[in-house]
C-alpha positions as CSV (number, residue, x, y, z in Angstrom):
1,M,-37.4,4.0,-36.3
2,S,-35.5,7.3,-36.7
3,G,-33.2,6.5,-33.8
4,K,-35.1,8.6,-31.2
5,R,-35.9,5.7,-28.9
6,Q,-35.5,7.8,-25.7
7,E,-37.7,10.5,-27.0
8,A,-40.4,8.0,-28.0
9,Q,-40.2,6.4,-24.5
10,R,-40.6,9.8,-22.9
11,I,-43.7,10.5,-24.9
12,L,-45.2,7.2,-24.0
13,K,-44.6,7.7,-20.4
14,E,-46.1,11.2,-20.6
15,F,-49.2,10.0,-22.3
16,Q,-49.8,7.2,-19.9
17,E,-50.3,9.5,-17.0
18,P,-54.0,9.3,-16.0
19,S,-54.6,12.9,-16.7
20,K,-53.4,12.6,-20.3
21,Q,-54.6,9.1,-21.3
22,N,-57.6,10.3,-23.2
23,R,-55.5,12.6,-25.4
24,L,-54.2,9.8,-27.7
25,Q,-56.0,7.0,-29.4
26,P,-54.9,3.6,-28.1
27,E,-54.0,2.6,-31.7
28,Y,-51.4,5.4,-31.8
29,L,-49.7,4.2,-28.6
30,A,-49.7,0.7,-30.1
31,E,-47.9,2.0,-33.1
32,I,-45.2,3.6,-31.0
33,Y,-44.7,0.4,-28.9
34,C,-44.5,-1.7,-32.1
35,L,-41.8,0.6,-33.5
36,L,-39.9,0.2,-30.2
37,G,-40.1,-3.6,-30.6
38,E,-42.3,-3.9,-27.5
39,K,-44.9,-6.3,-29.1
40,E,-46.7,-7.3,-25.9
41,K,-47.4,-3.6,-25.0
42,A,-48.4,-3.0,-28.6
43,Y,-50.9,-5.9,-28.5
44,A,-52.3,-4.6,-25.2
45,W,-53.0,-1.2,-26.7
46,L,-54.4,-2.8,-29.9
47,E,-56.8,-4.8,-27.8
48,K,-57.8,-1.6,-25.9
49,A,-58.3,0.1,-29.3
50,Y,-60.5,-2.8,-30.4
51,A,-62.5,-2.7,-27.1
52,E,-63.1,1.0,-27.5
53,H,-64.2,0.6,-31.2
54,D,-61.3,2.9,-32.2
55,S,-62.0,3.8,-35.9
56,S,-58.3,4.2,-36.6
57,L,-58.1,0.4,-36.6
58,L,-59.8,0.5,-40.0
59,W,-56.4,1.6,-41.4
60,I,-54.2,-0.9,-39.6
61,K,-53.4,-2.9,-42.6
62,C,-52.1,0.2,-44.4
63,Q,-49.7,1.1,-41.6
64,P,-46.1,-0.2,-42.0
65,E,-45.6,0.3,-38.3
66,F,-47.5,-3.0,-37.7
67,D,-45.6,-5.0,-40.4
68,S,-43.6,-6.8,-37.8
69,L,-46.8,-8.2,-36.3
70,S,-48.4,-9.4,-39.5
71,P,-47.1,-13.0,-39.5
72,E,-48.3,-13.6,-35.9
73,P,-51.5,-15.5,-35.4
74,R,-52.9,-13.2,-32.8
75,Y,-52.5,-10.2,-35.1
76,Q,-54.3,-12.2,-37.8
77,E,-57.0,-12.9,-35.3
78,L,-57.3,-9.2,-34.5
79,L,-57.7,-8.4,-38.2
80,R,-60.4,-11.1,-38.4
81,R,-62.3,-9.6,-35.5
82,I,-62.0,-6.1,-37.0
83,G,-63.7,-7.5,-40.1
84,F,-60.9,-7.8,-42.6
85,P,-61.2,-10.7,-45.1
86,Q,-58.7,-13.5,-44.5
């Protein structure tokens, strides 16, 4: 969002190396992809976060990074599966 797209992409590439994948929560990677406008990758990481019972998903509704996903049915379905009231 601050115009540092190349830097964000470099960070993403770095943290997707097998030796470093466990250093970041999947939800955090989803945030970055969402901010880059890469919704499919953001959803993939959100699903990984859900599968891993990532506790940071409890704050997902408070994070403006995901606002662009909020009108989409599969985001609403994810919120339902997490346990948020509809």
